[in-house]
NUKELUM-274481 format. One record per residue (C-alpha): residue number from 1; x, y, z. Coordinates in nm, 3 decimals. Layout:
   n       x       y       z
 NUM       X       Y       Z
...
end
This chain:
   n       x       y       z
   1  -6.040   2.071   2.140
   2  -6.272   1.727   2.229
   3  -6.222   1.601   1.875
   4  -5.844   1.656   1.816
   5  -5.639   1.341   1.769
   6  -5.460   1.272   2.053
   7  -5.784   1.329   2.332
   8  -5.983   1.123   2.087
   9  -5.762   0.837   2.016
  10  -5.724   0.756   2.418
  11  -6.053   0.793   2.445
  12  -6.093   0.501   2.177
  13  -5.794   0.283   2.324
  14  -5.916   0.327   2.670
  15  -6.324   0.231   2.533
  16  -6.101  -0.076   2.346
  17  -5.968  -0.154   2.736
  18  -5.605  -0.122   2.597
  19  -5.304  -0.010   2.693
  20  -5.023   0.157   2.506
  21  -4.789  -0.137   2.492
  22  -5.101  -0.360   2.381
  23  -5.205  -0.135   2.125
  24  -4.856  -0.102   1.992
  25  -4.840  -0.469   1.977
  26  -5.153  -0.496   1.798
  27  -5.068  -0.231   1.560
  28  -4.755  -0.240   1.466
  29  -4.718   0.155   1.583
  30  -4.449   0.207   1.818
  31  -4.536   0.270   2.209
  32  -4.333   0.602   2.180
  33  -4.541   0.728   1.874
  34  -4.864   0.628   2.048
  35  -4.771   0.806   2.369
  36  -4.665   1.126   2.135
  37  -5.015   1.124   1.950
  38  -5.202   1.109   2.246
  39  -5.000   1.386   2.425
  40  -5.060   1.583   2.114
  41  -4.695   1.588   2.061
  42  -4.780   1.417   1.680
  43  -5.082   1.545   1.596
  44  -5.145   1.466   1.201
  45  -4.986   1.122   1.184
  46  -4.983   0.945   0.861
  47  -5.303   0.763   0.662
  48  -5.128   0.414   0.731
  49  -5.044   0.476   1.072
  50  -5.419   0.575   1.139
  51  -5.587   0.307   0.913
  52  -5.335   0.000   1.111
  53  -5.430   0.225   1.485
  54  -5.821   0.163   1.322
  55  -5.804  -0.183   1.257
  56  -5.622  -0.289   1.613
  57  -5.962  -0.102   1.779
  58  -6.162  -0.248   1.575
  59  -6.363   0.084   1.516
  60  -6.686   0.062   1.312
  61  -6.679   0.306   0.972
  62  -6.837   0.628   1.171
  63  -6.518   0.575   1.406
  64  -6.277   0.504   1.123
  65  -6.374   0.804   0.972
  66  -6.392   1.047   1.260
  67  -6.026   0.933   1.423
  68  -5.881   1.008   1.021
  69  -6.101   1.338   1.008
  70  -5.904   1.457   1.327
  71  -5.577   1.288   1.174
  72  -5.608   1.537   0.884
  73  -5.716   1.845   1.090
  74  -5.407   1.802   1.302
  75  -5.171   1.828   0.970
  76  -5.059   2.154   0.931
  77  -5.169   2.402   0.605
  78  -5.002   2.678   0.439
  79  -5.033   2.987   0.690
  80  -5.202   2.761   0.932
  81  -5.093   2.788   1.277
  82  -4.880   2.496   1.262
  83  -4.647   2.581   1.012
  84  -4.370   2.712   1.146
  85  -4.095   3.006   1.074
  86  -3.753   2.873   0.963
  87  -3.548   3.022   1.217
  88  -3.868   3.112   1.479
  89  -3.754   3.464   1.449
  90  -3.973   3.737   1.377
  91  -3.967   3.914   1.042
  92  -3.816   3.608   0.846
  93  -4.003   3.424   0.569
  94  -4.171   3.106   0.721
  95  -3.977   2.791   0.538
  96  -4.256   2.680   0.319
  97  -4.266   3.062   0.141
  98  -4.087   3.029  -0.200
  99  -3.904   3.329  -0.342
 100  -4.069   3.609  -0.500
 101  -4.150   3.533  -0.870
 102  -4.086   3.729  -1.125
 103  -4.290   3.931  -1.310
 104  -4.124   3.957  -1.590
 105  -4.064   3.598  -1.651
 106  -3.985   3.487  -2.013
 107  -3.892   3.177  -2.203
 108  -3.856   2.857  -2.049
 109  -4.127   2.717  -2.212
 110  -4.027   2.355  -2.263
 111  -3.872   2.300  -1.915
 112  -4.214   2.471  -1.725
 113  -4.435   2.240  -1.982
 114  -4.197   1.956  -1.825
 115  -4.190   2.031  -1.490
 116  -4.575   2.100  -1.449
 117  -4.630   1.738  -1.641
 118  -4.426   1.590  -1.378
 119  -4.630   1.775  -1.089
 120  -4.979   1.716  -1.200
 121  -4.869   1.315  -1.282
 122  -4.784   1.239  -0.930
 123  -5.003   0.996  -0.724
 124  -5.012   0.829  -0.378
 125  -4.967   0.526  -0.531
 126  -4.624   0.558  -0.663
 127  -4.270   0.713  -0.600
 128  -4.288   1.042  -0.559
 129  -4.161   1.277  -0.888
 130  -3.795   1.416  -0.860
 131  -3.655   1.688  -1.111
 132  -3.329   1.819  -1.153
 133  -3.294   2.187  -1.253
 134  -2.913   2.205  -1.343
 135  -2.685   2.441  -1.530
 136  -2.452   2.693  -1.474
 137  -2.476   2.991  -1.277
 138  -2.651   3.251  -1.395
 139  -2.954   3.069  -1.590
 140  -3.239   3.146  -1.368
 141  -3.277   2.778  -1.243
 142  -3.417   2.920  -0.931
 143  -3.662   3.171  -1.122
 144  -3.761   2.897  -1.338
 145  -3.868   2.674  -1.091
 146  -4.043   2.967  -0.871
 147  -4.235   3.016  -1.153
 148  -4.361   2.632  -1.203
 149  -4.458   2.641  -0.827
 150  -4.695   2.909  -0.930
 151  -4.800   2.723  -1.200
 152  -4.849   2.425  -1.002
 153  -4.998   2.614  -0.654
 154  -5.366   2.436  -0.719
 155  -5.190   2.070  -0.779
 156  -5.026   2.087  -0.416
 157  -5.287   2.206  -0.204
 158  -5.109   2.097   0.133
 159  -4.826   2.317   0.062
 160  -4.494   2.450  -0.137
 161  -4.201   2.439   0.079
 162  -3.878   2.582   0.039
 163  -3.522   2.567   0.151
 164  -3.226   2.691   0.064
 165  -2.927   2.431   0.081
 166  -2.605   2.700   0.033
 167  -2.462   2.458  -0.204
 168  -2.247   2.677  -0.337
 169  -2.136   2.819   0.023
 170  -1.781   2.735   0.176
 171  -1.990   2.505   0.438
 172  -2.313   2.414   0.262
 173  -2.625   2.360   0.471
 174  -2.580   1.985   0.622
 175  -2.873   1.779   0.555
 176  -2.946   1.678   0.917
 177  -3.012   2.099   0.983
 178  -3.226   2.077   0.641
 179  -3.437   1.793   0.803
 180  -3.493   1.968   1.089
 181  -3.629   2.284   0.914
 182  -3.860   2.089   0.672
 183  -3.966   1.873   1.012
 184  -4.056   2.179   1.217
 185  -4.226   2.404   0.903
 186  -4.434   2.079   0.824
 187  -4.562   2.081   1.181
 188  -4.382   1.824   1.373
 189  -4.290   1.933   1.744
 190  -3.968   2.038   1.775
 191  -3.948   1.784   2.062
 192  -4.023   1.508   1.829
 193  -3.757   1.543   1.590
 194  -3.536   1.277   1.612
 195  -3.144   1.303   1.658
 196  -3.020   1.076   1.414
 197  -3.034   1.192   1.043
 198  -3.161   0.899   0.936
 199  -3.403   0.883   1.182
 200  -3.508   1.237   1.039
 201  -3.520   1.107   0.701
 202  -3.767   0.844   0.798
 203  -3.984   1.092   0.970
 204  -3.976   1.310   0.678
 205  -4.090   1.038   0.455
 206  -4.335   0.941   0.659
 207  -4.501   1.313   0.658
 208  -4.472   1.354   0.309
 209  -4.639   1.038   0.186
 210  -4.934   1.154   0.353
 211  -4.924   1.505   0.166
 212  -4.961   1.653  -0.177
 213  -4.720   1.921  -0.131
 214  -4.439   2.056  -0.363
 215  -4.051   2.082  -0.208
 216  -3.798   2.276  -0.322
 217  -3.445   2.213  -0.256
 218  -3.247   2.509  -0.418
 219  -2.881   2.510  -0.454
 220  -2.764   2.191  -0.382
 221  -2.397   2.099  -0.312
 222  -2.438   1.713  -0.429
 223  -2.561   1.414  -0.403
 224  -2.540   1.328  -0.003
 225  -2.690   1.647   0.098
 226  -3.017   1.617  -0.122
 227  -3.069   1.205  -0.080
 228  -3.190   1.170   0.261
 229  -3.436   1.485   0.191
 230  -3.581   1.297  -0.061
 231  -3.912   1.149  -0.006
 232  -4.058   0.729  -0.116
 233  -4.401   0.721  -0.220
 234  -4.670   0.986  -0.231
 235  -4.847   1.242  -0.432
 236  -4.594   1.540  -0.393
 237  -4.304   1.645  -0.597
 238  -3.961   1.736  -0.520
 239  -3.786   1.990  -0.727
 240  -3.380   2.043  -0.696
 241  -3.195   2.294  -0.861
 242  -2.791   2.277  -0.828
 243  -2.502   2.374  -1.085
 244  -2.389   2.030  -1.076
 245  -2.566   1.757  -1.248
 246  -2.573   1.523  -0.942
 247  -2.541   1.223  -1.188
 248  -2.564   1.007  -0.863
 249  -2.920   1.053  -0.774
 250  -3.130   0.756  -0.944
 251  -3.494   0.771  -1.084
 252  -3.484   1.152  -1.094
 253  -3.577   1.388  -1.408
 254  -3.303   1.607  -1.532
 255  -3.337   1.915  -1.689
 256  -3.062   2.111  -1.816
 257  -3.122   2.475  -1.844
 258  -2.941   2.636  -2.145
 259  -2.885   3.005  -2.255
 260  -3.178   3.203  -2.347
 261  -3.211   3.183  -2.777
 262  -3.144   3.527  -2.931
 263  -3.573   3.599  -2.918
 264  -3.593   3.512  -2.519
 265  -3.301   3.768  -2.452
 266  -3.458   4.050  -2.648
 267  -3.801   4.012  -2.489
 268  -3.633   3.972  -2.146
 269  -3.478   4.323  -2.220
 270  -3.753   4.463  -2.342
 271  -3.980   4.330  -2.064
 272  -3.742   4.515  -1.802
 273  -3.645   4.844  -2.023
 274  -4.028   4.899  -2.110
 275  -3.939   5.221  -2.318
 276  -3.719   5.011  -2.553
 277  -3.802   5.130  -2.938
 278  -3.833   4.897  -3.232
 279  -3.530   5.104  -3.390
 280  -3.331   4.948  -3.118
 281  -3.361   4.601  -3.219
 282  -3.042   4.553  -3.363
 283  -2.856   4.730  -3.052
 284  -3.027   4.488  -2.823
 285  -2.964   4.198  -3.027
 286  -2.559   4.323  -2.949
 287  -2.631   4.361  -2.599
 288  -2.805   4.018  -2.528
 289  -2.491   3.863  -2.734
 290  -2.228   4.049  -2.560
 291  -2.451   3.919  -2.249
 292  -2.375   3.564  -2.378
 293  -2.791   3.559  -2.362
 294  -2.771   3.456  -2.025
 295  -3.055   3.533  -1.816
 296  -2.869   3.695  -1.504
 297  -2.622   3.908  -1.740
 298  -2.952   4.035  -1.958
 299  -3.160   4.108  -1.621
 300  -2.864   4.332  -1.479
 301  -2.826   4.481  -1.827
 302  -3.166   4.562  -1.865
 303  -3.209   4.698  -1.500
 304  -2.902   4.907  -1.521
 305  -3.040   5.079  -1.862
 306  -3.379   5.072  -1.673
 307  -3.206   5.315  -1.399
 308  -3.004   5.536  -1.682
 309  -3.262   5.746  -1.854
 310  -2.982   5.941  -2.030
 311  -2.884   5.566  -2.154
 312  -3.002   5.419  -2.470
 313  -2.934   5.048  -2.574
 314  -2.640   5.170  -2.798
 315  -2.494   5.343  -2.494
 316  -2.504   5.010  -2.300
 317  -2.400   4.798  -2.578
 318  -2.059   5.064  -2.640
 319  -1.986   4.975  -2.220
 320  -2.028   4.576  -2.289
 321  -1.806   4.606  -2.573
 322  -1.485   4.646  -2.346
 323  -1.401   4.294  -2.291
 324  -1.179   4.405  -1.964
 325  -1.445   4.550  -1.857
 326  -1.702   4.374  -1.972
 327  -1.800   4.162  -1.626
 328  -1.726   4.481  -1.447
 329  -2.041   4.633  -1.606
 330  -2.259   4.367  -1.541
 331  -2.295   4.415  -1.187
 332  -2.588   4.596  -1.031
 333  -2.642   4.645  -0.646
 334  -2.589   4.271  -0.498
 335  -2.593   4.114  -0.825
 336  -2.270   4.045  -1.011
 337  -2.213   3.790  -1.264
 338  -1.876   3.776  -1.185
 339  -1.928   3.693  -0.798
 340  -2.186   3.416  -0.932
 341  -1.895   3.266  -1.115
 342  -1.690   3.320  -0.844
 343  -1.850   3.088  -0.608
 344  -1.815   2.815  -0.840
 345  -1.481   2.893  -0.922
 346  -1.435   2.902  -0.510
 347  -1.484   2.565  -0.438
 348  -1.247   2.401  -0.723
 349  -0.937   2.234  -0.587
 350  -0.616   2.410  -0.653
 351  -0.557   2.178  -0.974
 352  -0.907   2.228  -1.114
 353  -0.814   2.595  -1.095
 354  -0.530   2.572  -1.323
 355  -0.733   2.409  -1.519
 356  -1.003   2.646  -1.545
 357  -0.802   2.948  -1.605
 358  -0.538   2.798  -1.869
 359  -0.868   2.670  -2.087
 360  -0.882   3.038  -2.155
 361  -0.574   3.025  -2.380
 362  -0.792   2.771  -2.627
 363  -0.796   2.957  -2.942
 364  -1.123   2.823  -3.048
 365  -1.491   2.796  -2.919
 366  -1.458   2.406  -2.843
 367  -1.176   2.183  -2.734
 368  -1.087   1.822  -2.633
 369  -0.922   1.688  -2.349
 370  -0.568   1.642  -2.528
 371  -0.516   2.030  -2.536
 372  -0.613   2.085  -2.143
 373  -0.340   1.797  -2.088
 374  -0.105   2.000  -2.272
 375  -0.197   2.289  -2.091
 376  -0.182   2.145  -1.750
 377   0.122   1.931  -1.846
 378  -0.055   1.597  -1.697
 379  -0.169   1.278  -1.833
 380  -0.477   1.260  -2.073
 381  -0.651   1.082  -1.788
 382  -0.607   1.341  -1.547
 383  -0.724   1.637  -1.709
 384  -1.015   1.420  -1.803
 385  -1.110   1.415  -1.464
 386  -1.037   1.795  -1.405
 387  -1.271   1.880  -1.742
 388  -1.536   1.641  -1.583
 389  -1.515   1.813  -1.229
 390  -1.575   2.159  -1.447
 391  -1.887   2.039  -1.659
 392  -2.041   1.922  -1.295
 393  -2.017   2.291  -1.163
 394  -2.116   2.411  -1.477
 395  -1.836   2.587  -1.576
 396  -1.765   2.421  -1.892
 397  -2.037   2.256  -2.134
 398  -2.043   1.899  -2.307
 399  -1.996   1.949  -2.696
 400  -2.074   1.616  -2.808
 401  -1.886   1.309  -2.685
 402  -1.592   1.401  -2.621
 403  -1.546   1.770  -2.672
 404  -1.603   2.083  -2.413
 405  -1.693   2.452  -2.449
 406  -1.720   2.804  -2.233
 407  -1.994   2.996  -2.200
 408  -1.849   3.360  -2.356
 409  -1.875   3.504  -1.994
 410  -1.678   3.218  -1.821
 411  -1.448   3.206  -2.071
 412  -1.411   3.581  -2.006
 413  -1.406   3.512  -1.619
 414  -1.142   3.243  -1.658
 415  -0.924   3.489  -1.908
 416  -0.922   3.710  -1.611
 417  -0.832   3.485  -1.347
 418  -0.544   3.364  -1.546
 419  -0.443   3.716  -1.615
 420  -0.462   3.824  -1.230
 421  -0.348   3.459  -1.059
 422  -0.068   3.343  -1.260
 423   0.256   3.502  -1.397
 424   0.250   3.670  -1.758
 425   0.612   3.433  -1.832
 426   0.397   3.115  -1.701
 427   0.091   3.230  -1.953
 428   0.339   3.284  -2.228
 429   0.478   2.947  -2.197
 430   0.162   2.762  -2.144
 431   0.014   2.909  -2.489
 432   0.366   2.869  -2.661
 433   0.350   2.488  -2.565
 434  -0.006   2.443  -2.710
 435   0.095   2.614  -3.029
 436   0.378   2.433  -3.052
 437   0.180   2.065  -3.016
 438  -0.105   2.184  -3.176
 439   0.145   2.259  -3.490
 440   0.313   1.927  -3.455
 441  -0.005   1.751  -3.501
 442  -0.157   1.924  -3.785
 443   0.191   1.843  -3.978
 444   0.194   1.502  -3.906
 445  -0.164   1.469  -3.994
 446  -0.127   1.636  -4.288
 447   0.149   1.422  -4.385
 448  -0.079   1.137  -4.413
 449  -0.171   1.283  -4.727
 450   0.179   1.367  -4.886
 451   0.323   1.122  -5.156
 452   0.622   1.082  -4.977
 453   0.525   1.065  -4.599
 454   0.212   0.893  -4.504
 455   0.134   0.701  -4.155
 456   0.297   0.878  -3.890
 457   0.690   0.796  -3.787
 458   0.697   0.500  -3.531
 459   0.829   0.703  -3.261
 460   0.486   0.910  -3.245
 461   0.364   0.924  -2.927
 462   0.123   1.232  -2.951
 463  -0.191   1.283  -2.763
 464  -0.404   1.208  -3.083
 465  -0.444   0.892  -3.257
 466  -0.355   0.888  -3.590
 467  -0.311   0.552  -3.686
 468  -0.526   0.606  -3.998
 469  -0.569   0.887  -4.258
 470  -0.919   0.927  -4.156
 471  -0.852   1.012  -3.818
 472  -0.560   1.203  -3.927
 473  -0.869   1.400  -4.161
 474  -1.113   1.389  -3.883
 475  -0.873   1.572  -3.642
 476  -0.770   1.866  -3.900
 477  -1.128   1.927  -3.970
 478  -1.237   1.907  -3.602
 479  -0.944   2.139  -3.501
 480  -0.925   2.346  -3.766
 481  -1.006   2.693  -3.599
 482  -0.723   2.579  -3.329
 483  -0.446   2.476  -3.555
 484  -0.517   2.740  -3.748
 485  -0.471   3.000  -3.455
 486  -0.156   2.835  -3.372
 487  -0.007   2.887  -3.735
 488  -0.077   3.274  -3.691
 489   0.067   3.255  -3.313
 490   0.353   3.085  -3.485
 491   0.397   3.346  -3.774
 492   0.331   3.657  -3.550
 493   0.648   3.512  -3.330
 494   0.866   3.459  -3.653
 495   0.898   3.082  -3.620
 496   0.975   3.088  -3.986
 497   1.079   2.702  -3.989
 498   0.784   2.572  -3.805
 499   0.536   2.772  -3.993
 500   0.680   2.649  -4.358
 501   0.686   2.298  -4.242
 502   0.315   2.315  -4.184
 503   0.262   2.492  -4.521
 504   0.435   2.209  -4.696
 505   0.314   1.939  -4.491
 506  -0.088   2.055  -4.601
 507  -0.037   2.024  -5.001
 508  -0.240   1.736  -5.069
 509  -0.472   1.768  -4.790
 510  -0.573   2.127  -4.925
 511  -0.603   1.955  -5.254
 512  -0.858   1.721  -5.069
 513  -1.051   2.044  -4.949
 514  -1.038   2.306  -5.158
 515  -1.391   2.414  -5.001
 516  -1.223   2.601  -4.684
 517  -1.115   2.883  -4.968
 518  -1.058   3.196  -4.773
 519  -0.843   2.929  -4.516
 520  -0.596   2.794  -4.749
 521  -0.549   3.165  -4.918
 522  -0.450   3.252  -4.505
 523  -0.265   2.943  -4.441
 524  -0.058   2.948  -4.753
 525  -0.011   3.334  -4.748
 526   0.153   3.305  -4.396
 527   0.385   3.023  -4.507
 528   0.506   3.222  -4.803
 529   0.593   3.480  -4.616
 530   0.784   3.275  -4.379
 531   0.969   3.086  -4.659
 532   1.056   3.422  -4.815
 533   1.280   3.480  -4.484
 534   1.444   3.136  -4.501
 535   1.767   3.115  -4.688
 536   1.632   2.849  -4.971
 537   1.494   2.999  -5.291
 538   1.351   2.706  -5.449
 539   1.150   2.625  -5.150
 540   0.974   2.950  -5.131
 541   0.878   2.910  -5.471
 542   0.723   2.631  -5.378
 543   0.558   2.833  -5.130
 544   0.496   3.120  -5.392
 545   0.289   2.863  -5.607
 546   0.074   2.716  -5.313
 547  -0.054   3.059  -5.242
 548  -0.143   3.135  -5.634
 549  -0.324   2.781  -5.631
 550  -0.500   2.919  -5.298
 551  -0.590   3.260  -5.463
 552  -0.738   3.040  -5.755
 553  -0.962   2.833  -5.516
 554  -1.044   3.130  -5.277
 555  -1.112   3.407  -5.536
 556  -1.373   3.159  -5.791
 557  -1.648   3.303  -5.724
 558  -1.472   3.687  -5.741
 559  -1.477   3.739  -6.136
 560  -1.241   3.811  -6.405
 561  -1.057   4.073  -6.273
 562  -0.930   3.814  -5.983
 563  -0.848   3.522  -6.248
 564  -0.645   3.772  -6.457
 565  -0.447   3.856  -6.141
 566  -0.412   3.485  -6.060
 567  -0.263   3.457  -6.383
 568  -0.010   3.754  -6.350
 569   0.110   3.616  -6.001
 570   0.157   3.264  -6.133
 571   0.390   3.368  -6.464
 572   0.602   3.615  -6.217
 573   0.689   3.288  -6.032
 574   0.735   3.096  -6.366
 575   0.988   3.337  -6.468
 576   1.168   3.356  -6.155
 577   1.141   2.997  -6.122
 578   1.325   2.936  -6.522
 579   1.605   3.209  -6.379
 580   1.664   3.005  -6.101
 581   1.656   2.657  -6.307
 582   1.379   2.519  -6.075
 583   1.213   2.304  -6.314
 584   0.964   2.177  -6.092
 585   0.830   2.514  -5.968
 586   0.833   2.631  -6.348
 587   0.556   2.348  -6.413
 588   0.349   2.429  -6.100
 589   0.387   2.788  -6.198
 590   0.251   2.783  -6.562
 591  -0.025   2.533  -6.440
 592  -0.126   2.790  -6.216
 593  -0.142   2.987  -6.482
 594  -0.334   2.761  -6.714
 595  -0.639   2.716  -6.465
 596  -0.669   3.092  -6.449
 597  -0.670   3.155  -6.838
 598  -0.871   2.863  -6.884
 599  -1.194   3.011  -6.616
 600  -1.083   3.326  -6.837
 601  -1.174   3.164  -7.155
 602  -0.894   3.233  -7.304
 603  -0.827   2.861  -7.450
 604  -0.534   2.939  -7.629
 605  -0.336   3.063  -7.374
 606  -0.440   2.761  -7.155
 607  -0.387   2.494  -7.393
 608  -0.034   2.643  -7.423
 609   0.044   2.663  -7.051
 610  -0.061   2.329  -6.981
 611   0.119   2.187  -7.282
 612   0.435   2.357  -7.140
 613   0.340   2.220  -6.773
 614   0.355   1.873  -6.957
 615   0.680   1.901  -7.069
 616   0.878   2.054  -6.807
 617   0.689   1.792  -6.519
 618   0.753   1.495  -6.753
 619   1.153   1.624  -6.777
 620   1.186   1.650  -6.437
 621   0.984   1.347  -6.338
 622   0.720   1.514  -6.206
 623   0.421   1.287  -6.197
 624   0.128   1.436  -6.023
 625   0.249   1.768  -6.175
 626   0.231   1.613  -6.542
 627  -0.097   1.415  -6.469
 628  -0.269   1.781  -6.358
 629  -0.120   1.952  -6.639
 630  -0.215   1.632  -6.906
 631  -0.596   1.651  -6.770
 632  -0.582   1.998  -6.806
 633  -0.503   1.980  -7.174
 634  -0.762   1.731  -7.205
 635  -0.986   1.946  -7.034
 636  -0.925   2.251  -7.216
 637  -0.952   2.073  -7.553
 638  -1.305   1.999  -7.500
 639  -1.383   2.345  -7.444
 640  -1.228   2.452  -7.763
 641  -1.475   2.135  -7.885
 642  -1.254   1.901  -7.986
 643  -1.413   1.670  -7.777
 644  -1.236   1.339  -7.931
 645  -0.913   1.453  -7.894
 646  -0.990   1.533  -7.524
 647  -1.161   1.216  -7.483
 648  -0.854   1.017  -7.594
 649  -0.633   1.293  -7.398
 650  -0.817   1.225  -7.061
 651  -0.815   0.805  -7.161
 652  -0.430   0.838  -7.222
 653  -0.412   1.020  -6.889
 654  -0.560   0.728  -6.701
 655  -0.385   0.459  -6.882
 656  -0.044   0.625  -6.761
 657  -0.158   0.647  -6.404
 658  -0.235   0.275  -6.404
 659   0.101   0.193  -6.570
 660   0.355   0.392  -6.399
 661   0.442   0.373  -6.031
 662   0.312   0.677  -5.846
 663   0.255   0.728  -5.467
 664  -0.087   0.635  -5.355
 665  -0.232   0.975  -5.275
 666  -0.132   1.182  -5.549
 667  -0.238   0.905  -5.780
 668  -0.578   0.877  -5.636
 669  -0.664   1.234  -5.680
 670  -0.510   1.244  -6.026
 671  -0.687   0.945  -6.151
 672  -1.063   1.078  -6.003
 673  -0.987   1.423  -6.146
 674  -0.920   1.267  -6.504
 675  -1.224   1.019  -6.464
 676  -1.460   1.314  -6.355
 677  -1.340   1.493  -6.686
 678  -1.340   1.182  -6.907
 679  -1.671   1.146  -6.780
 680  -1.777   1.508  -6.834
 681  -1.676   1.507  -7.194
 682  -1.844   1.211  -7.270
 683  -2.173   1.382  -7.150
 684  -2.111   1.659  -7.407
 685  -2.067   1.410  -7.681
 686  -2.421   1.260  -7.542
 687  -2.244   0.920  -7.558
 688  -2.430   0.854  -7.232
 689  -2.337   0.438  -7.151
 690  -1.988   0.544  -7.206
 691  -2.023   0.811  -6.939
 692  -2.202   0.595  -6.722
 693  -1.927   0.362  -6.746
 694  -1.682   0.550  -6.658
 695  -1.881   0.721  -6.341
 696  -1.984   0.417  -6.215
 697  -1.674   0.297  -6.070
 698  -1.509   0.636  -6.033
 699  -1.794   0.722  -5.790
 700  -1.713   0.408  -5.591
 701  -1.344   0.515  -5.567
 702  -1.446   0.877  -5.463
 703  -1.666   0.742  -5.207
 704  -1.408   0.500  -5.054
 705  -1.158   0.837  -5.077
 706  -1.381   1.039  -4.885
 707  -1.338   1.259  -5.188
 708  -1.481   1.605  -5.309
 709  -1.505   1.432  -5.636
 710  -1.793   1.266  -5.521
 711  -2.042   1.546  -5.607
 712  -1.921   1.547  -5.963
 713  -1.940   1.192  -6.016
 714  -2.299   1.228  -5.894
 715  -2.396   1.475  -6.134
 716  -2.223   1.322  -6.426
 717  -2.424   1.005  -6.355
 718  -2.737   1.205  -6.303
 719  -2.706   1.387  -6.641
 720  -2.594   1.028  -6.826
 721  -2.906   0.881  -6.702
 722  -3.136   1.184  -6.800
 723  -2.992   1.167  -7.159
 724  -3.098   0.806  -7.143
 725  -3.448   0.864  -6.986
 726  -3.368   0.652  -6.691
 727  -3.562   0.942  -6.455
 728  -3.518   0.752  -6.138
 729  -3.151   0.687  -6.114
 730  -3.100   1.027  -6.283
 731  -3.294   1.198  -5.986
 732  -3.143   0.992  -5.728
 733  -2.770   1.073  -5.861
 734  -2.884   1.460  -5.939
 735  -3.049   1.492  -5.600
 736  -2.766   1.379  -5.425
 737  -2.497   1.569  -5.588
 738  -2.737   1.929  -5.490
 739  -2.677   1.781  -5.120
 740  -2.342   1.766  -5.187
 741  -2.297   2.083  -5.374
 742  -2.458   2.260  -5.135
 743  -2.233   2.163  -4.855
 744  -1.934   2.257  -5.051
 745  -2.038   2.483  -5.341
 746  -1.695   2.524  -5.477
 747  -1.701   2.363  -5.882
 748  -1.866   2.655  -6.135
 749  -1.959   2.376  -6.366
 750  -2.148   2.172  -6.072
 751  -2.333   2.475  -5.989
 752  -2.623   2.439  -5.744
 753  -2.818   2.640  -6.007
 754  -2.694   2.381  -6.243
 755  -2.811   2.115  -6.071
 756  -3.163   2.221  -5.995
 757  -3.173   2.302  -6.378
 758  -3.098   1.940  -6.496
 759  -3.374   1.832  -6.250
 760  -3.629   2.090  -6.320
 761  -3.581   1.931  -6.682
 762  -3.669   1.608  -6.575
 763  -3.976   1.751  -6.461
 764  -3.879   1.703  -6.061
 765  -3.873   1.966  -5.797
 766  -3.577   1.912  -5.613
 767  -3.751   2.008  -5.295
 768  -3.990   1.708  -5.273
end
């Protein structure tokens, strides 16, 4: 063609009476590059190159426009004659052609919006935007990116180019090979492609700087593979997908894909199985849950169902309910969830594989690094390194700052690998090691709250910091599911001493967390059964008393019959303790009975029982039960309408606690309980200011201790200020009390309805 770039450049150079060397010197463009242009090897140089040549040739505006148009025409367009096939073979897709999109694509609204926003914001004057879409296998990363490319087709008129980097293969595609393919697809003559990787990367950047095109780098292995493929400045866009986060890439936008929401899962299943009826909504939700809301698993399930006319959603749910066969059932044709996970597993180091497998033994949804160190018998820092590698590959997910979790299906895959690749004896030993460690840490942490223990012994060398009571509380709460599961494992294995010891360490921590309800009923049920198999009858009585206490806590909302059962159980322990001369155990038992009778409004029986408990505890020098009984007696007097007696009784309890040496944990708990009862009794007597004088310092104490009594003190202050007509203070305290009661929901007298009623009486809507 007369106006093709090469002949036109040669004619303009000759008209200017310049040699190639002279034009190179004047323009700064290399001799080789100018020669390639004139020979037609490079047919569409970048805009900056054309401008440099025009300046050196001193072209007028018309000549400049003609040269720029020839360069633009020489750049290949999608589908044009300059586009190369990916392997130069008939029948293979062109490199720039993306995989086929999904007609039933659902979800990813926010992610698509961000991708499109990045694409539309691309400018020739700034750096080319790069987006990394990452996440575990099966999340539909490629499908999401292809959908974004469809939405951005008009934004990138110079083409959409795609290359699968085979990042999970045993041998990922080398960056140099990916560069070669991209350069050929972009129209560069194969003879002009540089030999060295860095030179190829420079050629790619030069071409992409002049074109508004989308480059999709799918299934990237790591940063080193991707970095040479990234352009500099330009109006294009690059989207990278990877199972890794590719945290080493600078200046990129990261989009972490998560499993679908339940609604999106149902939409996808129903889009695939078009005949799904509304009445199958429950079964659809069950299938989605069993698929872990993983798009690949959902698509496989939907495809299997759609291809089997005789099946219903219920049939599919029943098949997936079998954990041993679930992964096998999540396969169709050449698609399989297990196969997708296996690709990530295959690239792990041997030690990372051990870590991955053994984490399937963790009996909780999430976990921290110390438990991984125990399971693998490694140093904590080494376990953390392995966990980070698993996160990087999408086999684990971060849960907050320092915790991890499996996707449900990946946990199932890990358990299969554990079963198939490690001996049963090794698995049992690892599980026992984990359970022993959990119970040891739980026992040490629980003893922080026990009057006779407190801080861990000097030789404590656990992997968990327990230097303060707050650290102990935090670990017990965060690891609640794991140490409870370890307790069940020990009980099932008849490790009676270990189980009983854990229960004995939990008495005062349990008193601080009565809102755990059924958990304490289970804990003390297991410890009671364990103690019954030991030879110490007094120890058994102790555990039976704690079990009755747990019944009182857990059965609170269940009505009179439950409390009558509690009273009967307590008196049975009382009589047995009496026959053994176990005075302390008698005192605890009769106080448990008193609590049940008080709730049943059998105040005369309750008053007798509290008085008897107080007498027994005083005789045995059993201080904290003495204060429990004394406070209970005062509370019962108040319920009988004997308010002045009750107030004096409460004040006596507080004086005695302050005067007598009592272990701090017991004293704090007993003192706060007595002050709370005193404040409420003063409220009943409408002695508002006195109630405030009691509750204000008690509130400060309860906040400092992190006590559940904080809610009661807020309630008392709110009622007292309301009685004085100080609406602003009343509203503040009652609203805060509602927040706490909504969290704990344990004290009947401070029920949520009562708190809302108190606010309503002030003309205040608690929702405002």
